[in-house]
Every structure is written in C-alpha cells, then in structure tokens.
C-alpha positions in Angstrom: 8.6 -39.4 15.1 8.2 -36.7 17.6 8.9 -33.0 16.7 12.6 -32.2 15.7 14.4 -35.4 15.8 15.5 -37.7 13.3 14.1 -40.2 10.9 15.8 -43.9 9.7 18.4 -42.3 7.6 19.6 -39.7 10.5 17.9 -37.1 8.1 16.3 -34.4 10.3 12.3 -34.6 10.3 12.3 -30.9 10.6 9.5 -30.2 13.5 7.4 -27.3 12.7 7.4 -26.9 9.1 3.9 -24.8 8.4 1.2 -24.0 10.4 -1.6 -26.4 9.3 -4.5 -25.8 11.4 -4.5 -24.6 14.9 -7.0 -22.6 16.9 -5.3 -19.3 17.3 -6.7 -16.2 18.6 -6.7 -14.5 15.1 -8.3 -17.3 13.6 -11.4 -17.7 16.2 -11.7 -14.0 15.7 -11.4 -14.4 11.5 -8.6 -11.9 11.4 -5.5 -12.0 9.4 -3.5 -9.4 11.6 -1.8 -11.4 14.8 -4.1 -11.3 18.0 -1.6 -13.1 20.3 1.5 -10.5 19.2 -0.8 -7.5 19.7 -1.6 -8.8 23.2 1.9 -9.2 24.1 2.7 -6.0 22.7 0.2 -4.5 24.9 1.4 -6.1 27.7 4.8 -5.3 27.2 4.5 -1.8 26.3 3.4 -0.9 29.8 0.0 1.0 28.7 -1.9 -0.6 31.5 -1.3 -3.1 34.5 -3.8 -5.2 33.0 -5.0 -5.9 29.5 -8.7 -7.8 29.1 -9.1 -10.8 26.4 -11.3 -8.6 23.9 -8.7 -5.6 24.2 -6.3 -7.2 21.9 -8.7 -8.8 19.3 -10.4 -5.5 19.0 -6.7 -3.6 18.5 -6.0 -6.2 15.9 -9.5 -5.8 13.8 -9.0 -2.1 14.0 -5.3 -2.1 12.9 -6.2 -4.7 9.9 -8.9 -2.4 8.7 -6.8 0.5 8.6 -4.3 -1.1 6.8 -6.7 -2.8 3.8 -8.3 0.6 3.6 -4.8 2.3 2.9 -3.7 -0.6 0.8 -6.8 -0.4 -1.5 -6.4 3.4 -1.9 -2.7 3.1 -3.0 -3.3 0.3 -5.1 -6.3 2.5 -6.7 -3.7 5.2 -7.2 -1.1 3.1 -8.4 -3.4 1.3 -11.5 -4.6 5.2 -12.2 -0.7 5.8 -13.1 -0.5 2.4 -15.0 1.8 1.0 -12.3 1.8 -2.5 -10.7 3.7 -1.5 -7.7 2.6 0.5 -4.7 5.3 3.1 -3.8 5.3 5.5 -0.8 4.3 7.9 -3.6 1.0 6.1 -3.9 0.1 5.7 -0.1 1.1 9.6 0.1 -1.5 10.2 -2.6 -4.1 7.8 -1.0 -3.7 9.4 2.4 -3.7 13.1 1.4 -6.7 12.7 -0.9 -9.0 10.7 1.4 -10.6 13.1 4.2 -10.7 11.0 7.3 -7.3 9.1 6.6 -5.7 12.8 6.3 -7.3 14.1 9.3 -6.0 10.7 11.1 -2.3 10.7 9.6 -2.2 14.8 9.7 1.1 14.7 11.6 2.6 11.9 9.7 5.4 12.1 7.2 6.0 9.1 4.8 9.6 8.9 3.5 10.0 9.3 -0.1 6.1 10.5 -0.5 6.7 13.7 -1.9 4.0 16.4 -1.7 0.1 16.4 -2.7 
C-alpha cells in the first residue's frame, strides 16, 4: 500500500517509520549535522539575500567539528573525575583549559558551569 493508508485488517501501515537510505545533503557530504536544516536556517535568518550551495555544507561541517572537539574534551574531563556523564561543569573545564576554545568562547557563560 502507499504511504499512510491502511492494510487489509484496517490497521494503519505507518508511512515513514525511519529513514532507510536516501541521498540527503548530509549523507552526500559525509556529515552527521543536518545540511538541509542549516540551509533553511541560513535563508530564514536573513543573513544574506542569497545562499550558495556550498555555504550550508561548510557551516554544518564546522559546527560538527566544534561539537566533536568540545565533547571529546568534556568526555576526557569527566573520565578524569571518574564520572560517566558529561555535565555543564565538565564542558566549562574542557573549554577553559583549551587555549583556542577559550579564546573562541571567552564571552560565553555556561549555566551551572562553575568557575575554573
């Protein structure tokens, strides 16, 4: 049966359960972060009258890299303190102990992060 609809017994067949394959922009670029959503946010944010094809891919890649870097450092900080969960405190410790991240996020306050 087509998407949605009902089967012979009258039960719903459930249209899109989970994404099976597809060839989305993120998959083509080899990224985890959503390129399509990044593109729509760039357009709706009115940063520019026009948005190129490569801009959302590049931005999604940069954001994915920054998140991976911060999560890795915060995970190391939590492991050093014999904890399994990353808390805002560990994010703060990771950012403030890394020279480049500290410079990038110098004007950022993390809630419940404490002080170094």
